[in-house]
MARNU-782302 format. One line per 2 residues: their letters; for each residue x, y, z of C-alpha. Coordinates in nm, 2 decimals, decimal comma. Layout:
N
a	X:Y:Z  ...
***
This chain:
174
ms	4,78:5,26:-7,35  4,94:5,08:-7,64
da	4,72:4,89:-7,88  4,90:4,56:-7,80
ls	4,86:4,60:-7,43  4,49:4,71:-7,46
il	4,40:4,37:-7,59  4,52:4,21:-7,27
ap	4,32:4,41:-7,02  3,99:4,22:-7,06
hf	4,18:3,89:-7,00  4,35:3,97:-6,66
fq	4,38:3,63:-6,50  4,67:3,59:-6,24
va	4,91:3,74:-6,00  5,22:3,54:-5,94
yv	5,49:3,53:-5,67  5,82:3,36:-5,68
vp	5,90:3,21:-5,34  6,17:2,98:-5,20
dl	5,92:2,78:-4,98  5,57:2,69:-5,12
ar	5,43:2,56:-4,79  5,53:2,88:-4,60
ae	5,39:3,10:-4,87  5,06:2,90:-4,89
aw	5,02:2,93:-4,51  5,08:3,31:-4,52
fe	4,83:3,36:-4,81  4,57:3,15:-4,63
rv	4,62:3,32:-4,29  4,64:3,68:-4,42
lg	4,43:3,69:-4,74  4,20:3,39:-4,68
vn	4,31:3,18:-4,97  4,14:2,85:-4,86
hf	4,25:2,61:-5,13  4,58:2,56:-5,31
er	4,64:2,30:-5,58  5,01:2,18:-5,59
le	5,17:2,10:-5,92  5,52:1,98:-5,85
gv	5,78:1,90:-6,11  5,62:2,10:-6,40
vl	5,86:2,07:-6,69  5,91:2,33:-6,95
gd	5,84:2,14:-7,28  6,06:2,10:-7,58
gc	6,10:2,43:-7,77  6,08:2,65:-7,46
rh	6,32:2,94:-7,46  6,48:3,16:-7,19
rg	6,64:3,48:-7,33  6,66:3,32:-7,67
aa	6,83:2,99:-7,56  6,67:2,65:-7,50
sn	6,53:2,62:-7,15  6,53:2,30:-6,95
gv	6,34:2,44:-6,65  6,14:2,27:-6,38
ld	5,89:2,45:-6,15  5,69:2,36:-5,85
ls	5,36:2,56:-5,85  5,08:2,62:-5,61
lg	4,76:2,77:-5,75  4,47:2,92:-5,56
yl	4,22:3,20:-5,60  4,15:3,54:-5,45
gd	3,79:3,59:-5,58  3,81:3,56:-5,95
tq	4,19:3,62:-5,97  4,42:3,33:-5,97
le	4,71:3,34:-5,73  5,02:3,15:-5,84
lv	5,31:3,07:-5,62  5,62:2,95:-5,81
rp	5,93:2,78:-5,67  6,21:2,71:-5,92
ag	6,30:2,34:-5,90  6,58:2,31:-6,15
gv	6,72:2,42:-6,48  6,71:2,76:-6,63
tl	6,40:2,98:-6,59  6,30:3,34:-6,54
hg	6,18:3,24:-6,19  6,51:3,10:-6,09
ef	6,69:3,40:-6,23  6,46:3,62:-6,03
le	6,55:3,44:-5,70  6,92:3,43:-5,79
tg	6,94:3,80:-5,84  6,77:3,88:-5,50
gr	6,42:3,90:-5,62  6,14:3,77:-5,40
gl	5,77:3,83:-5,42  5,57:3,96:-5,71
hh	5,71:3,83:-6,03  5,44:3,87:-6,30
va	5,08:3,94:-6,38  4,92:3,71:-6,64
fa	4,65:3,74:-6,90  4,48:3,43:-7,04
vp	4,39:3,53:-7,39  4,16:3,36:-7,64
df	4,40:3,39:-7,93  4,76:3,34:-7,80
aa	4,93:3,37:-8,15  4,76:3,70:-8,23
at	4,82:3,85:-7,88  5,19:3,75:-7,87
ar	5,25:3,86:-8,23  5,12:4,21:-8,15
lt	5,31:4,23:-7,82  5,63:4,11:-7,99
ae	5,59:4,37:-8,26  5,56:4,64:-8,00
lg	5,79:4,52:-7,72  6,04:4,29:-7,89
pp	6,08:3,92:-7,83  5,96:3,76:-7,51
aa	6,22:3,70:-7,23  6,08:3,34:-7,21
dg	5,82:3,14:-7,40  5,71:2,80:-7,49
vl	5,46:2,53:-7,40  5,45:2,34:-7,07
ag	5,49:1,97:-7,10  5,21:1,75:-6,98
gm	4,85:1,65:-7,06  4,72:2,01:-7,10
rv	4,84:2,26:-7,36  4,95:2,57:-7,18
ef	5,14:2,82:-7,40  5,32:3,11:-7,23
ay	5,52:3,42:-7,32  5,68:3,65:-7,07
ye	5,75:4,01:-7,16  5,99:4,22:-6,96
ct	5,87:4,54:-6,78  6,21:4,65:-6,65
ea	6,17:4,99:-6,83  5,88:5,05:-6,59
ga	6,07:4,93:-6,29  5,87:4,61:-6,27
sf	5,93:4,24:-6,36  5,71:4,07:-6,62
ve	5,38:4,04:-6,80  5,28:3,69:-6,90
vl	5,05:3,59:-7,18  4,88:3,25:-7,15
gf	4,70:3,04:-7,41  4,50:2,74:-7,28
de	4,36:2,44:-7,46  4,02:2,31:-7,36
aa	4,17:2,07:-7,10  4,36:2,36:-6,93
ra	4,05:2,58:-6,93  3,86:2,30:-6,76
fm	4,14:2,25:-6,51  4,14:2,62:-6,42
sd	3,76:2,63:-6,40  3,76:2,32:-6,17
lk	4,03:2,48:-5,95  3,83:2,80:-5,92
ek	3,52:2,60:-5,82  3,72:2,41:-5,55
sr	3,84:2,74:-5,41  3,48:2,87:-5,40
ra	3,36:2,56:-5,22  3,65:2,58:-4,97
ta	3,56:2,95:-4,90  3,19:2,86:-4,85
rr	3,28:2,60:-4,59  3,46:2,85:-4,38
***
């Protein structure tokens, strides 16, 4: 395993699917895998300075977040603009889009990955009240889609922790 990728392994966080219909996907994951709680975040805007394949990105995403045990499940529906997620759907992709790692030092992790893998296919900071930094690295050489590296501020970490707790409570009520 590469040195850069080995720093990600302890911080495995999320499995993400790109879907054309959030409600339908939520219902399937609830029925089949028992995901009992989803938190919808509609109209998530890629902030100023976000890039898609080296160019400015003006994307908007609708997200649905839930948990399978300790692993976050993210459902993504492209809602406008240019994003890797929209590109994925437009080229016939459906389903598993990326796995994500929430690292404690985003700058160090992305510097190491960029040195080894080249520049990210997309990166930036989500607009909104929490600071969520992201960088997507392509895995097409391996026949796969993307690895995402995430950096959270304290507000984003608190949000994710609260979401996980809501999911645990919903599971306990079943």
